[in-house]
C-alpha atoms as a printed R data frame, in Angstrom:
    type eleno elety resid chain resno       x      y        z
1   ATOM     1    CA   UNK     A     1 -32.211 72.282 -123.478
2   ATOM     2    CA   UNK     A     2 -35.207 73.197 -125.814
3   ATOM     3    CA   UNK     A     3 -38.511 74.370 -124.796
4   ATOM     4    CA   UNK     A     4 -41.769 73.481 -126.045
5   ATOM     5    CA   UNK     A     5 -44.814 75.791 -126.503
6   ATOM     6    CA   UNK     A     6 -48.345 74.619 -126.670
7   ATOM     7    CA   UNK     A     7 -50.329 75.894 -129.312
8   ATOM     8    CA   UNK     A     8 -54.148 76.741 -128.065
9   ATOM     9    CA   UNK     A     9 -56.448 74.464 -129.608
10  ATOM    10    CA   UNK     A    10 -59.071 75.371 -132.009
11  ATOM    11    CA   UNK     A    11 -62.288 74.199 -131.272
12  ATOM    12    CA   UNK     A    12 -63.383 71.154 -133.586
13  ATOM    13    CA   UNK     A    13 -66.168 73.481 -134.662
14  ATOM    14    CA   UNK     A    14 -67.654 77.012 -134.497
15  ATOM    15    CA   UNK     A    15 -69.842 78.064 -132.026
16  ATOM    16    CA   UNK     A    16 -73.209 77.078 -132.622
17  ATOM    17    CA   UNK     A    17 -76.069 79.379 -131.335
18  ATOM    18    CA   UNK     A    18 -79.882 78.888 -131.834
19  ATOM    19    CA   UNK     A    19 -81.458 82.293 -132.729
20  ATOM    20    CA   UNK     A    20 -85.162 81.823 -132.135
21  ATOM    21    CA   UNK     A    21 -88.769 83.658 -131.976
22  ATOM    22    CA   UNK     A    22 -91.246 82.002 -129.608
23  ATOM    23    CA   UNK     A    23 -95.056 82.479 -129.063
24  ATOM    24    CA   UNK     A    24 -97.112 84.665 -131.431
25  ATOM    25    CA   UNK     A    25 -94.642 87.210 -131.769
26  ATOM    26    CA   UNK     A    26 -94.266 87.616 -135.837
27  ATOM    27    CA   UNK     A    27 -91.578 90.253 -135.421
28  ATOM    28    CA   UNK     A    28 -88.090 88.732 -136.604
29  ATOM    29    CA   UNK     A    29 -85.840 91.535 -138.021
30  ATOM    30    CA   UNK     A    30 -84.087 91.965 -135.104
31  ATOM    31    CA   UNK     A    31 -83.649 88.355 -134.734
32  ATOM    32    CA   UNK     A    32 -82.356 88.031 -138.199
33  ATOM    33    CA   UNK     A    33 -79.759 90.909 -137.706
34  ATOM    34    CA   UNK     A    34 -78.436 89.112 -134.663
35  ATOM    35    CA   UNK     A    35 -78.106 85.609 -136.431
36  ATOM    36    CA   UNK     A    36 -76.335 87.635 -139.473
37  ATOM    37    CA   UNK     A    37 -73.832 89.257 -136.952
38  ATOM    38    CA   UNK     A    38 -73.162 85.919 -135.274
39  ATOM    39    CA   UNK     A    39 -72.682 84.157 -138.639
40  ATOM    40    CA   UNK     A    40 -70.461 87.259 -139.856
41  ATOM    41    CA   UNK     A    41 -68.061 86.474 -136.479
42  ATOM    42    CA   UNK     A    42 -67.749 83.022 -137.510
43  ATOM    43    CA   UNK     A    43 -70.541 81.251 -135.717
44  ATOM    44    CA   UNK     A    44 -72.842 78.663 -136.966
45  ATOM    45    CA   UNK     A    45 -76.452 79.961 -136.335
46  ATOM    46    CA   UNK     A    46 -79.549 78.048 -136.608
47  ATOM    47    CA   UNK     A    47 -82.621 80.265 -137.101
48  ATOM    48    CA   UNK     A    48 -85.923 78.358 -135.975
49  ATOM    49    CA   UNK     A    49 -88.444 80.554 -137.626
50  ATOM    50    CA   UNK     A    50 -91.511 82.144 -135.990
51  ATOM    51    CA   UNK     A    51 -93.948 80.890 -133.639
52  ATOM    52    CA   UNK     A    52 -91.864 78.352 -131.964
53  ATOM    53    CA   UNK     A    53 -92.679 76.679 -128.522
54  ATOM    54    CA   UNK     A    54 -90.223 76.647 -125.649
55  ATOM    55    CA   UNK     A    55 -90.113 72.851 -126.162
56  ATOM    56    CA   UNK     A    56 -89.262 73.058 -129.838
57  ATOM    57    CA   UNK     A    57 -86.730 75.589 -129.146
58  ATOM    58    CA   UNK     A    58 -84.985 73.593 -126.523
59  ATOM    59    CA   UNK     A    59 -85.334 70.241 -128.581
60  ATOM    60    CA   UNK     A    60 -83.905 71.760 -131.687
61  ATOM    61    CA   UNK     A    61 -80.816 72.978 -129.296
62  ATOM    62    CA   UNK     A    62 -80.134 69.667 -128.282
63  ATOM    63    CA   UNK     A    63 -80.571 68.033 -131.880
64  ATOM    64    CA   UNK     A    64 -78.067 70.778 -133.313
65  ATOM    65    CA   UNK     A    65 -75.760 70.352 -130.118
66  ATOM    66    CA   UNK     A    66 -76.022 73.983 -129.661
67  ATOM    67    CA   UNK     A    67 -73.899 76.210 -127.458
68  ATOM    68    CA   UNK     A    68 -76.301 78.851 -126.957
69  ATOM    69    CA   UNK     A    69 -79.709 79.854 -127.433
70  ATOM    70    CA   UNK     A    70 -80.884 83.393 -128.270
71  ATOM    71    CA   UNK     A    71 -84.580 84.303 -127.962
72  ATOM    72    CA   UNK     A    72 -86.097 87.339 -129.233
73  ATOM    73    CA   UNK     A    73 -89.404 88.668 -128.028
74  ATOM    74    CA   UNK     A    74 -91.212 91.786 -128.725
75  ATOM    75    CA   UNK     A    75 -94.640 90.790 -127.884
76  ATOM    76    CA   UNK     A    76 -94.472 91.441 -124.109
77  ATOM    77    CA   UNK     A    77 -94.641 87.786 -123.513
78  ATOM    78    CA   UNK     A    78 -91.028 87.589 -122.002
79  ATOM    79    CA   UNK     A    79 -92.119 87.060 -118.299
80  ATOM    80    CA   UNK     A    80 -94.168 83.822 -119.454
81  ATOM    81    CA   UNK     A    81 -91.946 82.608 -122.371
82  ATOM    82    CA   UNK     A    82 -88.401 83.129 -120.948
83  ATOM    83    CA   UNK     A    83 -88.854 81.238 -117.744
84  ATOM    84    CA   UNK     A    84 -90.622 78.478 -119.966
85  ATOM    85    CA   UNK     A    85 -87.230 78.002 -121.914
86  ATOM    86    CA   UNK     A    86 -85.099 77.854 -118.725
87  ATOM    87    CA   UNK     A    87 -87.455 75.425 -117.033
88  ATOM    88    CA   UNK     A    88 -87.408 73.178 -120.252
89  ATOM    89    CA   UNK     A    89 -83.398 73.461 -120.138
90  ATOM    90    CA   UNK     A    90 -83.419 72.012 -116.877
91  ATOM    91    CA   UNK     A    91 -85.878 69.323 -117.434
92  ATOM    92    CA   UNK     A    92 -83.964 68.213 -120.547
93  ATOM    93    CA   UNK     A    93 -80.757 68.123 -118.336
94  ATOM    94    CA   UNK     A    94 -79.137 70.660 -120.684
95  ATOM    95    CA   UNK     A    95 -79.061 73.583 -118.287
96  ATOM    96    CA   UNK     A    96 -75.449 74.195 -119.457
97  ATOM    97    CA   UNK     A    97 -76.696 75.692 -122.571
98  ATOM    98    CA   UNK     A    98 -76.297 79.270 -122.667
99  ATOM    99    CA   UNK     A    99 -79.654 80.839 -122.755
100 ATOM   100    CA   UNK     A   100 -79.643 84.726 -123.609
101 ATOM   101    CA   UNK     A   101 -82.357 86.695 -124.811
102 ATOM   102    CA   UNK     A   102 -83.302 90.189 -126.469
103 ATOM   103    CA   UNK     A   103 -86.566 92.482 -126.851
104 ATOM   104    CA   UNK     A   104 -88.248 95.063 -125.673
105 ATOM   105    CA   UNK     A   105 -87.734 94.158 -122.094
106 ATOM   106    CA   UNK     A   106 -88.113 96.619 -119.202
107 ATOM   107    CA   UNK     A   107 -84.939 96.683 -116.729
108 ATOM   108    CA   UNK     A   108 -86.897 95.283 -113.667
109 ATOM   109    CA   UNK     A   109 -88.296 92.410 -115.817
110 ATOM   110    CA   UNK     A   110 -84.695 91.882 -117.222
111 ATOM   111    CA   UNK     A   111 -83.256 91.785 -113.680
112 ATOM   112    CA   UNK     A   112 -85.763 89.272 -112.815
113 ATOM   113    CA   UNK     A   113 -85.432 87.361 -116.038
114 ATOM   114    CA   UNK     A   114 -81.708 87.092 -115.245
115 ATOM   115    CA   UNK     A   115 -82.197 85.988 -111.423
116 ATOM   116    CA   UNK     A   116 -84.433 82.989 -112.865
117 ATOM   117    CA   UNK     A   117 -81.597 81.757 -115.285
118 ATOM   118    CA   UNK     A   118 -81.179 83.967 -118.246
119 ATOM   119    CA   UNK     A   119 -77.755 84.892 -118.816
120 ATOM   120    CA   UNK     A   120 -78.125 88.201 -120.404
121 ATOM   121    CA   UNK     A   121 -80.887 90.368 -121.649
122 ATOM   122    CA   UNK     A   122 -80.160 92.871 -124.797
123 ATOM   123    CA   UNK     A   123 -82.750 95.594 -125.462
124 ATOM   124    CA   UNK     A   124 -83.098 97.225 -128.876
125 ATOM   125    CA   UNK     A   125 -79.761 99.436 -129.579
126 ATOM   126    CA   UNK     A   126 -77.486 96.961 -127.876
127 ATOM   127    CA   UNK     A   127 -74.306 97.257 -129.909
128 ATOM   128    CA   UNK     A   128 -73.794 94.263 -132.030
129 ATOM   129    CA   UNK     A   129 -70.371 93.921 -130.800
130 ATOM   130    CA   UNK     A   130 -71.605 93.565 -127.280
131 ATOM   131    CA   UNK     A   131 -73.817 90.464 -128.154
132 ATOM   132    CA   UNK     A   132 -71.146 88.990 -130.174
133 ATOM   133    CA   UNK     A   133 -68.252 89.270 -127.528
134 ATOM   134    CA   UNK     A   134 -71.001 87.926 -124.857
135 ATOM   135    CA   UNK     A   135 -71.563 84.802 -127.017
136 ATOM   136    CA   UNK     A   136 -68.295 84.304 -127.941
137 ATOM   137    CA   UNK     A   137 -67.328 84.456 -124.128
138 ATOM   138    CA   UNK     A   138 -69.970 82.651 -122.713
139 ATOM   139    CA   UNK     A   139 -70.474 80.089 -125.155
140 ATOM   140    CA   UNK     A   140 -66.643 79.848 -125.359
141 ATOM   141    CA   UNK     A   141 -66.380 78.963 -121.332
142 ATOM   142    CA   UNK     A   142 -69.144 76.025 -122.185
143 ATOM   143    CA   UNK     A   143 -67.263 74.834 -124.990
144 ATOM   144    CA   UNK     A   144 -64.182 74.637 -122.589
145 ATOM   145    CA   UNK     A   145 -66.027 72.883 -119.932
146 ATOM   146    CA   UNK     A   146 -67.070 70.308 -122.133
147 ATOM   147    CA   UNK     A   147 -63.882 69.518 -123.773
């Protein structure tokens, strides 16, 4: 009797991630480094550019059928802008999109943001390999649930 083995299915497309800058924060070097690292890891990355609103970021994620959103904030507005993105994700019925962020965010604020629904916070100096592993794992889980 022959046994059959099932080959794991490869996704129909690479993981798709939005990398965004919100509010009046004009510092985007870190966001561009993350975008490049995710691209180099085989993901499709859509960079929104500077000065986006939470609504624009979520709309872009919906239009691009994104698996995740990475938001970078260095301006200190993280306790306002991150919760607004979480709120927009819920209002638009896409709370399953993996939402993570980074920037100069104190540990106490990071813990509160996670409690509010931000999946992970990466601060300056976080190894790119950790960010890539997180995005592959969490966006991959979302993809499995979709399929």
